[in-house]
C-alpha positions as CSV (number, residue, x, y, z in Angstrom):
1,M,-0.4,-8.0,15.0
2,E,-1.8,-6.7,11.7
3,L,-0.4,-8.1,8.5
4,R,0.8,-4.7,7.3
5,D,2.8,-4.4,10.5
6,R,4.3,-7.8,10.1
7,I,5.4,-6.9,6.5
8,G,6.9,-3.7,7.8
9,Q,8.9,-5.5,10.5
10,A,10.1,-8.1,8.0
11,L,11.2,-5.2,5.7
12,K,13.2,-3.6,8.4
13,Q,14.8,-6.9,9.4
14,A,15.7,-7.6,5.7
15,M,17.4,-4.2,5.6
16,K,19.4,-5.0,8.8
17,D,20.3,-8.4,7.4
18,K,21.3,-6.9,4.0
19,D,19.1,-9.6,2.4
20,Q,18.6,-8.0,-1.0
21,S,16.4,-10.5,-2.6
22,R,14.0,-10.7,0.4
23,L,14.1,-6.9,0.6
24,A,13.2,-6.5,-3.0
25,T,10.2,-8.8,-2.6
26,L,9.0,-7.1,0.5
27,R,9.2,-3.8,-1.3
28,L,7.1,-5.2,-4.2
29,I,4.5,-6.3,-1.6
30,N,4.4,-2.8,-0.1
31,A,4.1,-1.2,-3.6
32,A,1.2,-3.5,-4.5
33,I,-0.6,-2.6,-1.3
34,K,0.0,1.2,-1.9
35,D,-1.2,0.9,-5.5
36,L,-4.5,-0.6,-4.4
37,E,-4.9,2.1,-1.7
38,I,-4.3,4.8,-4.3
39,A,-6.8,3.1,-6.7
40,N,-9.4,3.0,-3.9
41,R,-9.0,6.7,-2.9
42,G,-11.6,7.9,-5.4
43,S,-14.2,5.3,-4.3
44,D,-16.1,5.0,-1.0
45,D,-13.5,2.4,0.2
46,A,-10.9,5.1,1.0
47,A,-10.0,3.6,4.3
48,A,-6.7,1.7,4.8
49,L,-6.7,-1.9,3.5
50,G,-7.5,-4.6,6.0
51,D,-5.8,-8.0,6.4
52,A,-8.3,-9.7,4.1
53,E,-7.6,-7.3,1.2
54,I,-3.8,-7.6,1.8
55,R,-4.1,-11.4,1.8
56,A,-6.0,-11.2,-1.6
57,I,-3.1,-9.1,-3.0
58,L,-0.6,-11.6,-1.8
59,A,-2.5,-14.5,-3.2
60,K,-2.7,-12.7,-6.6
61,M,1.1,-12.1,-6.4
62,V,1.7,-15.8,-5.7
63,K,-0.5,-16.8,-8.6
64,Q,1.3,-14.5,-11.0
65,R,4.7,-15.8,-9.9
66,N,3.6,-19.4,-10.3
67,E,2.5,-18.6,-13.9
68,S,5.9,-17.0,-14.5
69,V,7.7,-20.1,-13.1
70,R,5.9,-22.3,-15.5
71,A,6.7,-20.0,-18.4
72,Y,10.3,-19.7,-17.5
73,E,10.7,-23.5,-17.2
74,E,9.0,-24.0,-20.5
75,G,11.5,-21.5,-22.0
76,G,14.5,-23.2,-20.4
77,R,15.2,-20.3,-18.0
78,V,15.7,-22.2,-14.8
79,D,17.6,-19.3,-13.2
80,L,14.6,-17.0,-13.5
81,A,12.3,-19.7,-12.4
82,E,14.3,-20.1,-9.2
83,R,14.2,-16.4,-8.6
84,E,10.4,-16.4,-8.9
85,R,10.3,-19.4,-6.5
86,A,12.3,-17.4,-3.9
87,E,9.8,-14.6,-4.2
88,I,6.9,-17.0,-3.7
89,A,8.5,-18.3,-0.5
90,V,8.8,-14.8,0.9
91,I,5.2,-13.9,0.0
92,E,3.8,-17.1,1.3
93,E,5.2,-16.3,4.8
94,F,2.4,-13.8,5.1
95,L,-0.4,-16.1,3.9
96,P,-2.3,-18.4,6.3
């Protein structure tokens, strides 16, 4: 199964389960994928993104959140650091 399909199924399941934090993270993933597809429309790579490109997006998202966790902890905002860690856990489900 393609990675995009797995993300879509996880999104639907989060809606059914009314898991708002997971749902928000999955929507962020979809938005990042669509943003890159829109950015690529003008170039020769106008085809849909493959699993490798999606994994690169996910890895970038994890890296950004790890940096945020570090900054929040240095600033004493443990609550925000925990929220970022929860997002990292959801994103990492789709990474090998």
